[in-house]
N, C-alpha and C positions, 0 to 999 in steps of 0.2 A: 364186660367188652372181652377178646378174646386176648391171647398172650403177647401174640405181634404183634396184636393195634396197640395194644401197653407200654411194646420195647420200641416199638417207632414214636410213640407221642414223646414218652420220656426222651428221647432221642431228641428228637423237635425240638424241646423244648431250650435243650440244653447252647441250640445254637446260639451264636451274639445276638443279643437283644438291641438295641440300641439305647432304646432309652431304658434300660430297665439291669442295665452291668456292670458293674463294678471292675477298676483293675487287676483284682486278684483276679475273676471271675476268665477275665479272658488271656492271662498268660497263666492260663493251667489247659489241659486237653481232658477233655468229660473223658471220663472212663467206660463210659456206654454213649461214647459219640458213634456214628456209621460212616460211613463213605461214601460224601456229597455227588464226589466225581461216577459213584457206580454205582447208587442208588439208583436210582429213574432213570432206569433203561429195556423196563417192558410195563404193560399192562396194568399188572399185578401192581408192580413200587405206585402209580400212578395214584390207583384207588384206595392203597392206605393210607398217601398221603394225604388223600381228601381228608376217608376218614380222620386222620387225626388235627387235621385245621377244623372239619365239623366242631370238636371236640373243643378248640379253643374258644372259639368264635360264638358258639352257642353254649357256654358254658352256666355255672350258677354267679361267676361273678360277672357274665356277661347280663345277667337276668338281675343279680344288685344294682346293676347300670338302671333296668326299668324298676326296681321298687325304688331309689331315689328321682324315678322323674316324676312315679305316685305319691312317693311325699312331698315332694315339691308344690304337687297341683291340688284342690280345693275333693282329693280325693280322700284322702290316709292325712291324719295328723300323729304326732307322736310323742307320750308322756316327757315329764321331763325327767324323767330315767336313762329315756330313748335321743337326750337331743344333741349328746356330744358325740355319736357316732353317724350313722344314717340319716338319723334323724334329723342331723341336721337340715336336712334337705329343707324340712318344713322354718326351721330357724336359723338361718342363713350367718346372725350373727354372731354362733354360736360352732359356724363350718372354720375349722384349722387345716394349716398344708399338712397337718399328721391326722385327719381326720378317720376315727376307728372305720374298715368296713370297706374303703374306698382303695385299698393298695391293687390288689387284684382287675378291681374294674377298670382299673386302666392298663396294668398290664397284660392280661390276660387274650384283649383283644388282640394287642399288637405281638404279643407271640405269635397268635394266631395269624397279624398280617407278614409276618417272619414267614412263617411254615409257606400260608400260599404264593408269595415269592417266587421261592425257591421252585417251589413247582409249577409256578408259568413260566420259569425261564429254562427247566429240564424238560417236561410233557411235553414240550412242540417238537423235541429230538428224539421223541421217541417214533420211526417209526409206522407210516397211520396203519398200514395193512398188519401190523399187530394188531388192531383195535377192532371188534367186532360193531359191524354197525357204524351209526358216527358217537358212541361212545366217547374216542376222543376229544370231540368238541364239546361234548356234554359237559364231560371233568374241567376243562377249559372254563366253560361256562359259566359250570360250578363255584369255581375259586376265582373266577373276577363277582360271582352276585356276593360271595361271601365277601370275600374283601371289601367290597362295593359296604357293605353294611357294617362291616368292624370300624372302614370311616365316619360313615353316619351316625356311628351311638355315640362316638366319641365326639366328631361335632358339638351336638347335641347336648351331649354334658357339660364333657372341662374348654367346647368352643374350638382355643385354636388349639393343637396338634404336629405332632413330625409327620409331614410325609414322606413314608418308608417303602419306596417302590426295589430295591435289589436288595441281593446280596450281600452281605458284609463280604469282603474277600480282605481285607487290609488284618493283618495281625498289630499293626498298631495302634492303641484308645484313641490313640487322641483323633486319628482318623476316622471314627465309625459313632464319634458323638452329633447329635444332631439340635436343630432347636426346634423352635415352633411353627408351624405355617398357620395360615391365617382361617378364622374360621368358613371364608370365602371360598376361602383354595383349595381346602380339606375337603369342601362338598362336591366342589367340582370336580376330586380326582374319584371320589362319589359316584358322580353322573357316570362320569366316563367307566368306571365298571360294571356300572347297573347297564351301559347301552352296552357293553361289549358282550355280558350275559345274553341282553334277548339278542343278539348278533349270534349266538354261537349256540342256544339253547332252542331243543326242540316245543313245539305247541306244549307236548308232556312228554316225560320223560318215559323209556319204554325196560320193560320185560320190571316193573316194580310197582308193589304191589298198594293199594289204593291208602290204603294208612301211611308206608311208609315215604310216596311221594309228595306227600305236607311238610316234611320234616327236612324235605329236601328245597335247595334255591333252582328257584325256574323261573322262565321268560317272565311268567305273570307278575311276581314276586318282585321280579326288578323294575318292571313297569309302573307297580304299587311303587316304591321307593320314589324313583323316578317319581310321580305324582305327590308324594311329600314336598319332595326339594321343590319343585317348582313351587309350589302352594305357598312355602318359605318364600320364595324370592316373588311373590305374587305375580307369577307366569300363568296367567288361569288359562290362554288360552293351550298352553304343551298343556296342562295338569289332567285339564277335560281331555286329548286326545289321548296319557295314554291311560283314564279312565278309563276312555269307551273301548280303547283295546282288550281292559278286560274284561269287561259286560260281554262285549260281544265275542270273545274266543268260546262261548260256548263251556269254558270248563268249570265254571261255578255257577252256585246256585243258593238265593235265601231258602234256609232251611225253615220249614212250618215250626217248626216248637223251637223257641231259642234259646233252651236248656240245653238243646244238642249238643249244639254247640262245643261245650263244655262238658258232654257226656260219655263216658266210658273210652275207650281209646281216642276219642275226636276224629272220627273220618269219616267228616262231617264235608258235607259241598262244597258249603260258604269258607270253611278254611281254607285261603291259598298262602299259608304258611304259616307253621309252629312249629315251638321246640316242642322235641322230645328225649323224655326220660322219666326216673324215675326217685321218686322226694323219701326217701330211707338213706337210712346215716351211709351204709357203705357207697354210694350211691347221690350223694348229696347234692341234686341238683338245683331244687328249687332256694335253697340256702337262707336267706333273709324271709321267706313267708310263714315257715313255723313260727316267726317271730309275734305275728298278728293272730293267729291260725287258733283257734282254740275248738272241745267240741260244749264245754258247759257257758250256757248265756246266766250263768249265775257265778261265779268265777272272778276275783279278783280283775281286773283292769288290763288286759297284754300291753304292752309298750307303741303298740300303733293298733289305732282304729279308724274305724269310719267317721271323713267327719258330717255334721250335724245338715251343711249346708247340701253336700250332695240327696241324703236321705229326702232331702223335705224338698226338693225339684221335683220328685217324685208324686203320683196319684197313693194315695193311700188309707186303708189297708187292701189288703189285696185286692190291688185293683192290675199291676204291674208285676209282670212276673222279673219282669228284669230286676227290680227290687225284691222280690223278696225269696229268690233266688239266693242272692250274691249278698246280704245284709242279715245276722243274725242278732235276737234281742234291741231291736231297733226303738230309735230313743231313751234307750241303758243313758245313762249320763253319765255315770261311774265318779257325780264332781265336777266334772269337765262340760264346762256349760258346751264346747261344741263336738263332744262325740258323738257319731247318729248310729252307732254299731259296731258287730264284727266280720270284717269280710271269709264270706264261705266260698267265691264262687270256684274259686280257685283251688280251692281245697275237696275233694269230695273223693268218696271211693263212686267206682260205672255205675251203681241201683242208684244215687240220690241221694240215701237211708243213711243215719248213723248207722254204724254197725258195731255191740257190744262189746264190749274191752277194749276195743281196736278203733284207734284216732284215725282222723283225715291224713294227715300226713307220711301215714307209714302206706300208702296205693300210691299203685303208677294213674298218673295224668300231665295232661300237653296241656301247655300255652299258646293259645292265636296270636303271634306276630302279627299277618295280617290279615283281614277276609273280607270276604263282598259285602259288609254290612260296610263298611269303614269309605271300601273306595265307591259307592254309587251317593253317602254324605260327602265325599271328596269335589264328586262331578256337581252335585248339588249345590256346594258353595260356590264353586269356579260360576255357573251360574247365575247364582246370589251377585257372586263380587265383581265381576262383567257388568252390571248394568241389565242381565236379560241377553248380554249378545251373545251369547251361547246358549242359551234355549230359555225355556220360560217360567212363570212361574206355575203352572198348572205341572211342569215336571217336577217342579221341588217340592210342590205339594205330595205328588205322586211317591216317591221317595222317601219323604217324613210318613204318609199315611202307612203306608206300609210297614213300615217298621211298628208303629205306633200298633195296627192292629195285632201283628204277631206278637204284646207285650200282654195279650189276654192268651189265657190256657189252664182249662177247660178243666186239664186231669195233674195239673198240679198237687200237689199237698205239699204241707207244711216241712219243715226237717224236726221239728222240735211242736209241742203245744203251746200256746200263743195262745192267750187271752185275746188278743183285740177280737178271733177270728170263733166264729162259728161252726164249729164240723156239723155240727145237724143239720141248717138250713142248706148249706150251696157246697160246691169244692169249686179250689180251684184258682184262680183268679179273671175278673169281669171283664180285664178290659178299660181301657182310655177312651176319649171321646177322638175323634177321629179331625182335623184339623180343619175347618175353613178357608177359601183363597183366600182373605182379605188377613188372616194371620199368617203369611208365609212372608218370610224375613229374616233377612240374617239372625236375629235375635232368636227364631222358632230353630235353626236350624244348629245354631248353639247346645241346646239347651238341648234337641233331642241326640247331639253327637254326646253329648256329656250322662246323659240316657244308659241310651245304648254300647257306647263300650267305654264304661265309668271302670278302672282300677286294670286296666290295660294297656297302663305309660302310650296312651297319645293325648291326653288329655293334657300335660305338661307346655309339650310341645304348639299344638294349639293355641293354649292361653301366651304364650310370647312373643308366637307372632299375630294375634291379634292385639297387643297389647303392644307391639310395636310399630302396629298399623292403626294404630285409633285411639292411643296417647303418652308415648315416647316411654313404654315402658315399667309407667306408674301403676299400674294395677296389680303387676305382677310383684314386683318389687317393697310394696305393700304386703302382698299375701304368704312371701315367706322372712319377713323383714330385714329384706337386704337395703341397707345403704347406700347401694351405689348399684346402674347395670352391672359391673363385673360378679359382685356376687349372687349374680344367676346362675352361674355356673362353677361347678366344683374345681375346685383345686387340685392343682395337680400333686400326686404326692409326694413329700418332701424326698425322699428315697431315691425318688428318681430325680429328684431335680442334684441332692449331694454326686449319686453315682455317674451322673456325668460333668462335673467341675467345671457346673454353671456355665458352660454351652446352654442349656436344656433350662430358659428360666420361669419362673411363677410365674403364671398368670396375673394379669393383675388387682389389684383386691385385696389379696393375700398377704 
């Protein structure tokens, strides 16, 4: 990252953050503070401000929120020595308000929201004629999208959080403390931001490479997250329409080889939006994922491993490439009955092979935050949940079988030797049987989504909404050993409660 961007990010990071400040900080003028009144005066300022906001919203801390969702779901499980930290995601009885690893997951998105509020306040005042083409609207659209995503993620992980939409101006600390808003209102705000992004953004950002465009907020990513919120609210026709807009845009297609979604630079036609960064010491982007990434399948178990329930839902061995590419040492118990293997999908070198002396986490890699497969599965579910008022069982069958057919990959080769596989007889994954029309239903949809999007931070949100609809949260409470519904969400870091002198209150249940 260029020095000027680093300085700007540092400066914006020192702006008042309502829920992560202290009186001592508020009474001190930061040495690296910029002149806010005079900074946003020209297009380059707006571009720098947007870059700084991306660095806040798509950071290793936000990725750790995604990790919390994966550990909470029936995808990853924590060993005993990990349960006191982020691993408490699957042991909520161990979660505390001082939960290790979750401070930045709360504060960094809120810092990003503050940055975006400043941008959204100042950039409209820069004369339109100073921008090339429609770039001014693009910048504002990306900013609305990022703010919507930050609110959405905070609502999914912490439930009730402050809705901060204005840049603080008072020098009196008491004037700037904020309490939480209910999750429903936070999602309302996220929806409004996504709708603003849709209205401002073009079908495709101009003058940008195929690689870079997938790391930027877009009209279609905004549509996709509005679909998720509609699904959460059981608004099936609205979710269907959002998915249809994406599918009919012609911007994306299901890629023939599933592993290509995660290969190389991920310039893949299926990816709607992705985080882009480097997982190495000087830019620790993926952060916590290193805890369960390892090259040696015979080494002692890392703190987090893939759940056996997940591996068991796949046809194996070497039937389904989604399993074989994603999990190492399948079935290795390590003395714990629910360990099904080790995750590798998001830790691979571009070639898909292990390079001698170079660990996977030392290489560049990206993480898909939304792709067309999820959109198609959301659309299929709206058809089922509407009682087939929105479409037919045949349409659902076509979607499920399209993804099942791709599970076969004749070119796939194992990452390391595996005694389940006869290397001399055949190569690749043989594939799984297509479903028949009488097998179509909600459970078939759930199972295929479990397989297709495993460890992409979608599963826990789905389990929550299905459980809310079907058994009043009992199944998800059991899954994470939660004593009550309140414990399905993370606690607000105690440091933030203390800094706001009782105005910001802790989530119930903690």
